[in-house]
C-alpha positions in Angstrom: 38.3 28.5 27.8 35.0 28.5 26.0 34.5 26.4 22.9 33.1 28.1 19.9 29.8 26.7 18.9 30.1 24.8 15.7 27.5 25.5 13.1 25.1 22.6 12.5 26.0 20.6 9.4 23.4 18.9 7.4 24.3 15.3 6.6 25.7 15.0 3.2 25.0 11.3 2.9 21.2 11.6 3.4 20.3 12.5 -0.2 22.5 9.6 -1.4 20.8 7.2 0.9 17.4 8.3 -0.2 18.4 8.0 -3.9 19.8 4.5 -3.2 16.6 3.5 -1.5 14.6 4.4 -4.6 17.1 2.6 -6.8 17.1 -0.4 -4.5 13.4 -1.2 -5.3 14.3 -2.3 -8.8 17.3 -4.2 -7.6 15.4 -5.9 -4.9 12.7 -7.0 -7.4 15.4 -8.7 -9.5 17.1 -10.2 -6.5 13.8 -11.6 -5.1 13.0 -13.3 -8.4 16.5 -14.7 -8.8 16.4 -16.0 -5.2 13.0 -17.6 -5.9 14.4 -19.3 -9.0 17.3 -20.5 -6.9 15.0 -21.9 -4.3 13.0 -23.6 -7.1 16.1 -25.1 -8.6 17.1 -26.4 -5.1 13.7 -27.9 -4.6 13.9 -29.5 -8.1 17.2 -31.1 -7.3 16.0 -32.4 -4.0 12.7 -33.8 -5.1 13.6 -34.5 -8.8 10.2 -33.1 -9.8 10.1 -30.4 -12.5 7.1 -28.6 -11.2 8.8 -27.7 -7.9 10.8 -25.1 -9.8 7.6 -23.1 -10.2 7.1 -23.0 -6.5 10.4 -21.1 -6.2 9.4 -18.8 -9.1 6.1 -18.0 -7.5 7.8 -17.3 -4.1 10.3 -14.9 -5.9 7.5 -13.1 -7.8 5.5 -12.9 -4.6 8.4 -11.4 -2.7 9.0 -8.8 -5.5 5.3 -7.8 -5.4 5.6 -7.5 -1.6 8.6 -5.2 -2.0 6.7 -3.0 -4.4 3.7 -2.8 -2.0 6.0 -1.9 0.9 7.6 0.9 -1.1 4.2 2.2 -2.2 3.0 2.2 1.4 6.0 4.1 2.5 5.7 6.7 -0.2 1.9 7.1 0.4 2.6 7.8 4.1 5.1 10.5 3.1 2.7 12.1 0.7 -0.1 12.2 3.3 2.3 13.8 5.7 3.2 16.4 3.1 -0.5 17.0 2.3 -1.2 17.9 5.9 1.5 20.7 5.9 -0.1 24.1 5.7 2.1 25.4 2.9 0.7 22.7 0.6 -2.9 23.2 1.5 -4.4 24.2 -1.8 -8.0 23.6 -0.8 -8.1 26.7 1.3 -6.6 28.8 -1.5 -9.3 27.5 -3.9 -12.0 28.5 -1.5 -10.6 31.9 -1.1 -10.5 32.4 -4.8 -14.3 32.0 -5.2 -14.8 35.8 -5.3 -12.8 35.9 -8.5 -15.5 33.9 -10.3 -17.9 36.7 -9.7 -15.8 39.0 -11.9 -16.4 36.6 -14.8 -13.1 34.9 -15.1 -11.4 31.9 -13.5 -7.9 31.3 -12.5 -6.6 28.0 -14.0 
């Protein structure tokens, strides 16, 4: 008995995960600031100094900025990878279109 080969199925959940990853950036920024404020309130209750609240706020804002930087770095790497694909190589097409300029018109 030979088993029939099953056709390859593309994962259905992958686009959902990618969309959630983009959405999670905004959520993670809010969560980072809220956690920082929580740390600041905890420090304030332990030390009974009002300025220690701001330490937590700065930690939360710093964590939010770090999350944005990490997301930017990830997207930048993806865009560089796409730019290296031959089908997106527009520079070669522009160089090949130089002979059109001799006819007196440009392709915009």
